[in-house]
N, CA, C and O atoms as a Tripos MOL2 file, in Angstrom:
@<TRIPOS>MOLECULE
protein
  224   223    56     0     0
PROTEIN
NO_CHARGES

@<TRIPOS>ATOM
      1 N         -51.3720    5.4780    4.7450 N.3       1 UNK1
      2 CA        -50.9570    4.5170    3.7250 C.3       1 UNK1
      3 C         -49.4540    4.3140    3.8310 C.2       1 UNK1
      4 O         -48.7020    5.2720    4.0090 O.2       1 UNK1
      5 N         -49.0370    3.1130    3.7270 N.am      2 UNK2
      6 CA        -47.6230    2.7770    3.7090 C.3       2 UNK2
      7 C         -47.0040    3.3830    2.4470 C.2       2 UNK2
      8 O         -47.5010    3.1310    1.3500 O.2       2 UNK2
      9 N         -45.9430    4.1660    2.5690 N.am      3 UNK3
     10 CA        -45.3610    4.8060    1.3850 C.3       3 UNK3
     11 C         -44.8550    3.8250    0.3380 C.2       3 UNK3
     12 O         -44.6970    4.2010   -0.8240 O.2       3 UNK3
     13 N         -44.5990    2.5790    0.7180 N.am      4 UNK4
     14 CA        -44.1210    1.5790   -0.2350 C.3       4 UNK4
     15 C         -45.2550    0.8470   -0.9500 C.2       4 UNK4
     16 O         -45.0160    0.1500   -1.9360 O.2       4 UNK4
     17 N         -46.4810    1.0000   -0.4620 N.am      5 UNK5
     18 CA        -47.5970    0.2750   -1.0740 C.3       5 UNK5
     19 C         -48.2660    1.1370   -2.1420 C.2       5 UNK5
     20 O         -48.2780    2.3650   -2.0550 O.2       5 UNK5
     21 N         -48.8160    0.4740   -3.1370 N.am      6 UNK6
     22 CA        -49.5260    1.1650   -4.2000 C.3       6 UNK6
     23 C         -50.9930    1.2580   -3.8070 C.2       6 UNK6
     24 O         -51.5260    0.3390   -3.1860 O.2       6 UNK6
     25 N         -51.6580    2.3660   -4.1650 N.am      7 UNK7
     26 CA        -53.0810    2.4800   -3.8640 C.3       7 UNK7
     27 C         -53.8880    1.4900   -4.7080 C.2       7 UNK7
     28 O         -53.5310    1.1830   -5.8460 O.2       7 UNK7
     29 N         -54.9610    1.0100   -4.1340 N.am      8 UNK8
     30 CA        -55.8700    0.1210   -4.8460 C.3       8 UNK8
     31 C         -57.2660    0.7250   -4.8230 C.2       8 UNK8
     32 O         -57.7330    1.1840   -3.7810 O.2       8 UNK8
     33 N         -57.9250    0.7220   -5.9650 N.am      9 UNK9
     34 CA        -59.2730    1.2710   -6.0660 C.3       9 UNK9
     35 C         -60.2690    0.2030   -5.6440 C.2       9 UNK9
     36 O         -60.2570   -0.9160   -6.1570 O.2       9 UNK9
     37 N         -61.1330    0.5640   -4.6990 N.am     10 UNK10
     38 CA        -62.1870   -0.3390   -4.2360 C.3      10 UNK10
     39 C         -63.4320   -0.1980   -5.1070 C.2      10 UNK10
     40 O         -64.1200   -1.1820   -5.3800 O.2      10 UNK10
     41 N         -63.7220    1.0460   -5.5470 N.am     11 UNK11
     42 CA        -64.8770    1.2640   -6.4190 C.3      11 UNK11
     43 C         -64.7430    2.6090   -7.1160 C.2      11 UNK11
     44 O         -64.0070    3.4890   -6.6690 O.2      11 UNK11
     45 N         -65.4680    2.7510   -8.2220 N.am     12 UNK12
     46 CA        -65.5170    4.0090   -8.9640 C.3      12 UNK12
     47 C         -66.9130    4.1310   -9.5700 C.2      12 UNK12
     48 O         -67.4120    3.2010  -10.2030 O.2      12 UNK12
     49 N         -67.5330    5.2970   -9.3650 N.am     13 UNK13
     50 CA        -68.8920    5.5280   -9.8610 C.3      13 UNK13
     51 C         -68.9870    6.9390  -10.4350 C.2      13 UNK13
     52 O         -68.4980    7.8900   -9.8240 O.2      13 UNK13
     53 N         -69.6150    7.0830  -11.6110 N.am     14 UNK14
     54 CA        -69.8100    8.4280  -12.1470 C.3      14 UNK14
     55 C         -70.8020    9.2120  -11.2910 C.2      14 UNK14
     56 O         -71.7620    8.6450  -10.7680 O.2      14 UNK14
     57 N         -70.5650   10.5350  -11.1470 N.am     15 UNK15
     58 CA        -71.4790   11.3950  -10.3900 C.3      15 UNK15
     59 C         -71.2570   12.8460  -10.7840 C.2      15 UNK15
     60 O         -70.1350   13.3470  -10.7040 O.2      15 UNK15
     61 N         -72.3090   13.5180  -11.2060 N.am     16 UNK16
     62 CA        -72.2990   14.9660  -11.4440 C.3      16 UNK16
     63 C         -71.0920   15.4570  -12.2440 C.2      16 UNK16
     64 O         -70.4010   16.3770  -11.8050 O.2      16 UNK16
     65 N         -70.8310   14.8730  -13.3860 N.am     17 UNK17
     66 CA        -69.7500   15.3450  -14.2370 C.3      17 UNK17
     67 C         -68.3760   14.9500  -13.7640 C.2      17 UNK17
     68 O         -67.3800   15.5540  -14.1630 O.2      17 UNK17
     69 N         -68.3090   13.9410  -12.9160 N.am     18 UNK18
     70 CA        -67.0200   13.4610  -12.4230 C.3      18 UNK18
     71 C         -67.1260   11.9970  -12.0310 C.2      18 UNK18
     72 O         -68.0490   11.2950  -12.4450 O.2      18 UNK18
     73 N         -66.1840   11.5510  -11.2400 N.am     19 UNK19
     74 CA        -66.1520   10.1560  -10.7940 C.3      19 UNK19
     75 C         -65.8000   10.1290   -9.3140 C.2      19 UNK19
     76 O         -64.8280   10.7540   -8.8910 O.2      19 UNK19
     77 N         -66.5880    9.4080   -8.5310 N.am     20 UNK20
     78 CA        -66.2440    9.1780   -7.1320 C.3      20 UNK20
     79 C         -65.3610    7.9360   -7.1040 C.2      20 UNK20
     80 O         -65.7510    6.8820   -7.6060 O.2      20 UNK20
     81 N         -64.1840    8.0580   -6.5250 N.am     21 UNK21
     82 CA        -63.2680    6.9210   -6.4230 C.3      21 UNK21
     83 C         -63.0280    6.6330   -4.9490 C.2      21 UNK21
     84 O         -62.6350    7.5130   -4.1840 O.2      21 UNK21
     85 N         -63.2700    5.3830   -4.5660 N.am     22 UNK22
     86 CA        -63.0150    4.9340   -3.1940 C.3      22 UNK22
     87 C         -61.8030    4.0090   -3.2230 C.2      22 UNK22
     88 O         -61.7300    3.0670   -4.0120 O.2      22 UNK22
     89 N         -60.8600    4.3070   -2.3410 N.am     23 UNK23
     90 CA        -59.6560    3.4870   -2.2350 C.3      23 UNK23
     91 C         -59.8230    2.4820   -1.0970 C.2      23 UNK23
     92 O         -60.6270    2.6830   -0.1870 O.2      23 UNK23
     93 N         -59.0570    1.4060   -1.1620 N.am     24 UNK24
     94 CA        -59.2040    0.3480   -0.1610 C.3      24 UNK24
     95 C         -58.7330    0.7540    1.2280 C.2      24 UNK24
     96 O         -58.9640    0.0270    2.1940 O.2      24 UNK24
     97 N         -58.0730    1.9120    1.3430 N.am     25 UNK25
     98 CA        -57.6670    2.3920    2.6660 C.3      25 UNK25
     99 C         -58.7240    3.2940    3.2980 C.2      25 UNK25
    100 O         -58.4950    3.8700    4.3610 O.2      25 UNK25
    101 N         -59.8900    3.4170    2.6400 N.am     26 UNK26
    102 CA        -60.9910    4.1950    3.1840 C.3      26 UNK26
    103 C         -61.1130    5.6080    2.6480 C.2      26 UNK26
    104 O         -62.1200    6.2710    2.8970 O.2      26 UNK26
    105 N         -60.1150    6.0860    1.9170 N.am     27 UNK27
    106 CA        -60.1980    7.4310    1.3420 C.3      27 UNK27
    107 C         -61.1340    7.4200    0.1500 C.2      27 UNK27
    108 O         -61.1580    6.4700   -0.6320 O.2      27 UNK27
    109 N         -61.9140    8.5020    0.0210 N.am     28 UNK28
    110 CA        -62.8630    8.6500   -1.0820 C.3      28 UNK28
    111 C         -62.7240   10.0630   -1.6280 C.2      28 UNK28
    112 O         -62.6380   11.0200   -0.8590 O.2      28 UNK28
    113 N         -62.7010   10.2010   -2.9610 N.am     29 UNK29
    114 CA        -62.6000   11.5190   -3.5670 C.3      29 UNK29
    115 C         -63.4890   11.6460   -4.7810 C.2      29 UNK29
    116 O         -63.7460   10.6690   -5.4860 O.2      29 UNK29
    117 N         -63.9630   12.8740   -5.0250 N.am     30 UNK30
    118 CA        -64.7020   13.1830   -6.2390 C.3      30 UNK30
    119 C         -63.7310   13.8470   -7.2050 C.2      30 UNK30
    120 O         -63.2240   14.9340   -6.9300 O.2      30 UNK30
    121 N         -63.4760   13.2080   -8.3110 N.am     31 UNK31
    122 CA        -62.5530   13.6920   -9.3360 C.3      31 UNK31
    123 C         -63.3880   14.2820  -10.4710 C.2      31 UNK31
    124 O         -64.2030   13.5800  -11.0700 O.2      31 UNK31
    125 N         -63.1910   15.5580  -10.7680 N.am     32 UNK32
    126 CA        -63.9610   16.2070  -11.8250 C.3      32 UNK32
    127 C         -63.5100   15.7130  -13.2000 C.2      32 UNK32
    128 O         -62.3840   15.2480  -13.3790 O.2      32 UNK32
    129 N         -64.4200   15.8280  -14.1570 N.am     33 UNK33
    130 CA        -64.0780   15.4770  -15.5370 C.3      33 UNK33
    131 C         -62.9550   16.3710  -16.0450 C.2      33 UNK33
    132 O         -62.1090   15.9300  -16.8230 O.2      33 UNK33
    133 N         -62.9470   17.6340  -15.6050 N.am     34 UNK34
    134 CA        -61.8980   18.5550  -16.0220 C.3      34 UNK34
    135 C         -60.5280   18.0830  -15.5340 C.2      34 UNK34
    136 O         -59.5560   18.1020  -16.2890 O.2      34 UNK34
    137 N         -60.4530   17.6600  -14.2760 N.am     35 UNK35
    138 CA        -59.1930   17.1500  -13.7250 C.3      35 UNK35
    139 C         -58.7330   15.9170  -14.4880 C.2      35 UNK35
    140 O         -57.5700   15.8190  -14.8810 O.2      35 UNK35
    141 N         -59.6330   14.9940  -14.6920 N.am     36 UNK36
    142 CA        -59.2700   13.7520  -15.3880 C.3      36 UNK36
    143 C         -58.8280   14.0310  -16.8230 C.2      36 UNK36
    144 O         -57.9170   13.3800  -17.3360 O.2      36 UNK36
    145 N         -59.4720   14.9960  -17.4640 N.am     37 UNK37
    146 CA        -59.0780   15.3600  -18.8250 C.3      37 UNK37
    147 C         -57.6690   15.9460  -18.8480 C.2      37 UNK37
    148 O         -56.8960   15.6740  -19.7660 O.2      37 UNK37
    149 N         -57.3340   16.7570  -17.8290 N.am     38 UNK38
    150 CA        -55.9980   17.3670  -17.7870 C.3      38 UNK38
    151 C         -54.8940   16.3330  -17.5960 C.2      38 UNK38
    152 O         -53.7850   16.5260  -18.0950 O.2      38 UNK38
    153 N         -55.1690   15.2430  -16.8880 N.am     39 UNK39
    154 CA        -54.1320   14.2370  -16.6380 C.3      39 UNK39
    155 C         -54.2220   13.0500  -17.6070 C.2      39 UNK39
    156 O         -53.5470   12.0370  -17.4220 O.2      39 UNK39
    157 N         -55.0530   13.1830  -18.6310 N.am     40 UNK40
    158 CA        -55.2690   12.0720  -19.5640 C.3      40 UNK40
    159 C         -53.9780   11.6080  -20.2400 C.2      40 UNK40
    160 O         -53.8360   10.4200  -20.5300 O.2      40 UNK40
    161 N         -53.0460   12.5060  -20.4930 N.am     41 UNK41
    162 CA        -51.7990   12.1130  -21.1560 C.3      41 UNK41
    163 C         -50.9900   11.1200  -20.3160 C.2      41 UNK41
    164 O         -50.1320   10.4140  -20.8450 O.2      41 UNK41
    165 N         -51.2630   11.0680  -19.0160 N.am     42 UNK42
    166 CA        -50.5810   10.1100  -18.1450 C.3      42 UNK42
    167 C         -51.2780    8.7540  -18.1130 C.2      42 UNK42
    168 O         -50.7350    7.7890  -17.5770 O.2      42 UNK42
    169 N         -52.4680    8.6790  -18.6810 N.am     43 UNK43
    170 CA        -53.2540    7.4370  -18.6770 C.3      43 UNK43
    171 C         -52.8460    6.5480  -19.8460 C.2      43 UNK43
    172 O         -52.2730    7.0130  -20.8310 O.2      43 UNK43
    173 N         -53.1520    5.2700  -19.7170 N.am     44 UNK44
    174 CA        -53.0090    4.3570  -20.8510 C.3      44 UNK44
    175 C         -54.3060    4.4450  -21.6360 C.2      44 UNK44
    176 O         -55.3630    4.0400  -21.1520 O.2      44 UNK44
    177 N         -54.2240    4.9730  -22.8460 N.am     45 UNK45
    178 CA        -55.4280    5.1350  -23.6600 C.3      45 UNK45
    179 C         -55.9060    3.7750  -24.1560 C.2      45 UNK45
    180 O         -55.1190    2.9550  -24.6310 O.2      45 UNK45
    181 N         -57.2010    3.5570  -24.0360 N.am     46 UNK46
    182 CA        -57.8250    2.3240  -24.5070 C.3      46 UNK46
    183 C         -58.7600    2.6570  -25.6600 C.2      46 UNK46
    184 O         -59.2650    3.7750  -25.7620 O.2      46 UNK46
    185 N         -58.9810    1.6910  -26.5120 N.am     47 UNK47
    186 CA        -59.8760    1.8410  -27.6480 C.3      47 UNK47
    187 C         -60.9540    0.7730  -27.5450 C.2      47 UNK47
    188 O         -60.8280   -0.1640  -26.7560 O.2      47 UNK47
    189 N         -62.0180    0.9080  -28.3400 N.am     48 UNK48
    190 CA        -63.1360   -0.0260  -28.2730 C.3      48 UNK48
    191 C         -62.6870   -1.4830  -28.3080 C.2      48 UNK48
    192 O         -63.2170   -2.3200  -27.5780 O.2      48 UNK48
    193 N         -61.7120   -1.7790  -29.1570 N.am     49 UNK49
    194 CA        -61.2510   -3.1560  -29.2590 C.3      49 UNK49
    195 C         -60.6020   -3.6400  -27.9610 C.2      49 UNK49
    196 O         -60.5850   -4.8380  -27.6800 O.2      49 UNK49
    197 N         -60.0610   -2.6910  -27.1640 N.am     50 UNK50
    198 CA        -59.4030   -3.0330  -25.9160 C.3      50 UNK50
    199 C         -60.3870   -3.3460  -24.7940 C.2      50 UNK50
    200 O         -60.0550   -4.0770  -23.8600 O.2      50 UNK50
    201 N         -61.5940   -2.7940  -24.8820 N.am     51 UNK51
    202 CA        -62.5440   -2.9210  -23.7860 C.3      51 UNK51
    203 C         -63.7270   -3.8240  -24.1000 C.2      51 UNK51
    204 O         -64.6450   -3.9360  -23.2870 O.2      51 UNK51
    205 N         -63.7260   -4.4690  -25.2600 N.am     52 UNK52
    206 CA        -64.8100   -5.4060  -25.5710 C.3      52 UNK52
    207 C         -64.8900   -6.4680  -24.4900 C.2      52 UNK52
    208 O         -63.8990   -7.1180  -24.1550 O.2      52 UNK52
    209 N         -66.0830   -6.6290  -23.9540 N.am     53 UNK53
    210 CA        -66.2860   -7.6560  -22.9350 C.3      53 UNK53
    211 C         -65.9510   -7.2140  -21.5220 C.2      53 UNK53
    212 O         -66.1680   -7.9660  -20.5720 O.2      53 UNK53
    213 N         -65.4220   -5.9990  -21.3680 N.am     54 UNK54
    214 CA        -65.1280   -5.4790  -20.0300 C.3      54 UNK54
    215 C         -66.3280   -4.6790  -19.5670 C.2      54 UNK54
    216 O         -66.7850   -3.7740  -20.2640 O.2      54 UNK54
    217 N         -66.8340   -5.0070  -18.4040 N.am     55 UNK55
    218 CA        -67.9700   -4.2960  -17.8470 C.3      55 UNK55
    219 C         -67.5190   -2.9550  -17.3000 C.2      55 UNK55
    220 O         -66.5930   -2.8890  -16.4910 O.2      55 UNK55
    221 N         -68.1700   -1.8840  -17.7390 N.am     56 UNK56
    222 CA        -67.8010   -0.5300  -17.2780 C.3      56 UNK56
    223 C         -68.5060   -0.1470  -15.9970 C.2      56 UNK56
    224 O         -68.3020    0.9540  -15.4860 O.2      56 UNK56
@<TRIPOS>BOND
     1     1     2 1
     2     2     3 1
     3     3     4 2
     4     3     5 am
     5     5     6 1
     6     6     7 1
     7     7     8 2
     8     7     9 am
     9     9    10 1
    10    10    11 1
    11    11    12 2
    12    11    13 am
    13    13    14 1
    14    14    15 1
    15    15    16 2
    16    15    17 am
    17    17    18 1
    18    18    19 1
    19    19    20 2
    20    19    21 am
    21    21    22 1
    22    22    23 1
    23    23    24 2
    24    23    25 am
    25    25    26 1
    26    26    27 1
    27    27    28 2
    28    27    29 am
    29    29    30 1
    30    30    31 1
    31    31    32 2
    32    31    33 am
    33    33    34 1
    34    34    35 1
    35    35    36 2
    36    35    37 am
    37    37    38 1
    38    38    39 1
    39    39    40 2
    40    39    41 am
    41    41    42 1
    42    42    43 1
    43    43    44 2
    44    43    45 am
    45    45    46 1
    46    46    47 1
    47    47    48 2
    48    47    49 am
    49    49    50 1
    50    50    51 1
    51    51    52 2
    52    51    53 am
    53    53    54 1
    54    54    55 1
    55    55    56 2
    56    55    57 am
    57    57    58 1
    58    58    59 1
    59    59    60 2
    60    59    61 am
    61    61    62 1
    62    62    63 1
    63    63    64 2
    64    63    65 am
    65    65    66 1
    66    66    67 1
    67    67    68 2
    68    67    69 am
    69    69    70 1
    70    70    71 1
    71    71    72 2
    72    71    73 am
    73    73    74 1
    74    74    75 1
    75    75    76 2
    76    75    77 am
    77    77    78 1
    78    78    79 1
    79    79    80 2
    80    79    81 am
    81    81    82 1
    82    82    83 1
    83    83    84 2
    84    83    85 am
    85    85    86 1
    86    86    87 1
    87    87    88 2
    88    87    89 am
    89    89    90 1
    90    90    91 1
    91    91    92 2
    92    91    93 am
    93    93    94 1
    94    94    95 1
    95    95    96 2
    96    95    97 am
    97    97    98 1
    98    98    99 1
    99    99   100 2
   100    99   101 am
   101   101   102 1
   102   102   103 1
   103   103   104 2
   104   103   105 am
   105   105   106 1
   106   106   107 1
   107   107   108 2
   108   107   109 am
   109   109   110 1
   110   110   111 1
   111   111   112 2
   112   111   113 am
   113   113   114 1
   114   114   115 1
   115   115   116 2
   116   115   117 am
   117   117   118 1
   118   118   119 1
   119   119   120 2
   120   119   121 am
   121   121   122 1
   122   122   123 1
   123   123   124 2
   124   123   125 am
   125   125   126 1
   126   126   127 1
   127   127   128 2
   128   127   129 am
   129   129   130 1
   130   130   131 1
   131   131   132 2
   132   131   133 am
   133   133   134 1
   134   134   135 1
   135   135   136 2
   136   135   137 am
   137   137   138 1
   138   138   139 1
   139   139   140 2
   140   139   141 am
   141   141   142 1
   142   142   143 1
   143   143   144 2
   144   143   145 am
   145   145   146 1
   146   146   147 1
   147   147   148 2
   148   147   149 am
   149   149   150 1
   150   150   151 1
   151   151   152 2
   152   151   153 am
   153   153   154 1
   154   154   155 1
   155   155   156 2
   156   155   157 am
   157   157   158 1
   158   158   159 1
   159   159   160 2
   160   159   161 am
   161   161   162 1
   162   162   163 1
   163   163   164 2
   164   163   165 am
   165   165   166 1
   166   166   167 1
   167   167   168 2
   168   167   169 am
   169   169   170 1
   170   170   171 1
   171   171   172 2
   172   171   173 am
   173   173   174 1
   174   174   175 1
   175   175   176 2
   176   175   177 am
   177   177   178 1
   178   178   179 1
   179   179   180 2
   180   179   181 am
   181   181   182 1
   182   182   183 1
   183   183   184 2
   184   183   185 am
   185   185   186 1
   186   186   187 1
   187   187   188 2
   188   187   189 am
   189   189   190 1
   190   190   191 1
   191   191   192 2
   192   191   193 am
   193   193   194 1
   194   194   195 1
   195   195   196 2
   196   195   197 am
   197   197   198 1
   198   198   199 1
   199   199   200 2
   200   199   201 am
   201   201   202 1
   202   202   203 1
   203   203   204 2
   204   203   205 am
   205   205   206 1
   206   206   207 1
   207   207   208 2
   208   207   209 am
   209   209   210 1
   210   210   211 1
   211   211   212 2
   212   211   213 am
   213   213   214 1
   214   214   215 1
   215   215   216 2
   216   215   217 am
   217   217   218 1
   218   218   219 1
   219   219   220 2
   220   219   221 am
   221   221   222 1
   222   222   223 1
   223   223   224 2
@<TRIPOS>SUBSTRUCTURE
     1 UNK1         2 RESIDUE 1 A UNK
     2 UNK2         6 RESIDUE 1 A UNK
     3 UNK3        10 RESIDUE 1 A UNK
     4 UNK4        14 RESIDUE 1 A UNK
     5 UNK5        18 RESIDUE 1 A UNK
     6 UNK6        22 RESIDUE 1 A UNK
     7 UNK7        26 RESIDUE 1 A UNK
     8 UNK8        30 RESIDUE 1 A UNK
     9 UNK9        34 RESIDUE 1 A UNK
    10 UNK10       38 RESIDUE 1 A UNK
    11 UNK11       42 RESIDUE 1 A UNK
    12 UNK12       46 RESIDUE 1 A UNK
    13 UNK13       50 RESIDUE 1 A UNK
    14 UNK14       54 RESIDUE 1 A UNK
    15 UNK15       58 RESIDUE 1 A UNK
    16 UNK16       62 RESIDUE 1 A UNK
    17 UNK17       66 RESIDUE 1 A UNK
    18 UNK18       70 RESIDUE 1 A UNK
    19 UNK19       74 RESIDUE 1 A UNK
    20 UNK20       78 RESIDUE 1 A UNK
    21 UNK21       82 RESIDUE 1 A UNK
    22 UNK22       86 RESIDUE 1 A UNK
    23 UNK23       90 RESIDUE 1 A UNK
    24 UNK24       94 RESIDUE 1 A UNK
    25 UNK25       98 RESIDUE 1 A UNK
    26 UNK26      102 RESIDUE 1 A UNK
    27 UNK27      106 RESIDUE 1 A UNK
    28 UNK28      110 RESIDUE 1 A UNK
    29 UNK29      114 RESIDUE 1 A UNK
    30 UNK30      118 RESIDUE 1 A UNK
    31 UNK31      122 RESIDUE 1 A UNK
    32 UNK32      126 RESIDUE 1 A UNK
    33 UNK33      130 RESIDUE 1 A UNK
    34 UNK34      134 RESIDUE 1 A UNK
    35 UNK35      138 RESIDUE 1 A UNK
    36 UNK36      142 RESIDUE 1 A UNK
    37 UNK37      146 RESIDUE 1 A UNK
    38 UNK38      150 RESIDUE 1 A UNK
    39 UNK39      154 RESIDUE 1 A UNK
    40 UNK40      158 RESIDUE 1 A UNK
    41 UNK41      162 RESIDUE 1 A UNK
    42 UNK42      166 RESIDUE 1 A UNK
    43 UNK43      170 RESIDUE 1 A UNK
    44 UNK44      174 RESIDUE 1 A UNK
    45 UNK45      178 RESIDUE 1 A UNK
    46 UNK46      182 RESIDUE 1 A UNK
    47 UNK47      186 RESIDUE 1 A UNK
    48 UNK48      190 RESIDUE 1 A UNK
    49 UNK49      194 RESIDUE 1 A UNK
    50 UNK50      198 RESIDUE 1 A UNK
    51 UNK51      202 RESIDUE 1 A UNK
    52 UNK52      206 RESIDUE 1 A UNK
    53 UNK53      210 RESIDUE 1 A UNK
    54 UNK54      214 RESIDUE 1 A UNK
    55 UNK55      218 RESIDUE 1 A UNK
    56 UNK56      222 RESIDUE 1 A UNK
């Protein structure tokens, strides 16, 4: 990956208590729910009103 480029997610699917994330550069990783919970403070928190009409 070019160090100046930002990663782009190609797809994300829930699996076995985590999420499989595929990046557009071909890398794929299984992120556990525990890992995602630990980094949640770095995420932009959304609420029901924010996601109305967005397909999950």
